[in-house]
N, C-alpha and C positions, 0 to 999 in steps of 0.2 A: 576352539571353533567359534565362529561368530553365531549369534542367535539365529540369523537368517539361514545359515548352513544347517543348524540343528533342526530347523523346521521343514527340511526337505522331505518329500514323501518317503516312507519306509515300508519295507515288506512287513505285512501284519504278523507273520510268523516266521522270522528268520531262523536259520539253524544256529545253535549255540556256538560261540567261538571257543569257549573253554568247556571242558567236561564238567559234570556236576559233582556234587559232594561224594557220592558213592565211589566214583572212579578215583577221586583224589584220596579218599580213605584207603582204597586198595593200594595205591602207589605208596602212600605214607607207611602202611603196615610193612610193605616189602622193603622200603628204604630203612625203616627202623630196625628190621631184622638184619639187614646188611651192616648197619652201623654197630649193632650189638656184637657182631663177629669181628669188630675191630677195624672196619673199613671206613673210618671218618665219622663225622657227626652230621646231623640233619637239623635244618632250621625250618620252621614254619612261620610265615609272615602273614598276618591278617591285614587286609585292606578294606576300608569301608568308605563308601561314597556318602557324604553327609548332605542333609537337607533335600533329599529327593522329593519328599512330599511337597515342600514349598515350591520347588521347581516345577513339579507337575501341575500345581495349582496356577502358577504364573505362566508357564509355557505350553502345557499340555502333555499328554501321555507320550505322543510320538517323539517329542524333544527329549524326554527322560529316557525312552528306549534307545534313542540314538546316542545319548551320553553314555549309557551303560555298555552299548556295543563298542563305542570308541574306547572306553576304559578297558574292556576285555581285550580288544585288539592291541592296545598298548602293553598290557600285561603280557600277552602272548608273545609280542615282538621282543620283549626284554628277557625271555627265558633262554637259558643255556640249553645245551643238548640233553642234559640229564635232569633238568628242572621240571617241575610240574606245577600246574595251577588249576584252579577250579572255581566255579561260581558256587558259593556256599549259602547264599541268601539273595533276596531281591536287591540288596544294596551292598553286598560284600563278596569279596574274593579271598582266596587263600593261595599262597605261593609256597611250594615245597622246594627246598634247596638241599639236595643230598650231596654227600661226598665232600663235606667241608672239613678242613683240617684245623 
């Protein structure tokens, strides 16, 4: 996205696009139990957005919030029907991929 698009007004308290860490851990525990019964493997992928502090200083908090929401939206759009994802920190996401062979 262009810098101008990133600076558009944003909702000061938008709902999260991805569940938080607690919900992801619940899903991970369930999927690991399923995998232990011999129903495929599970992968956990960690994603981190780098240099958010520098971006916030240069472009402002609203631009960084927009970047985080856009990243969450892209992660969510890439999920399969049984995959899970969650925000696990201010600059990081985790993706759970169950049922791998």
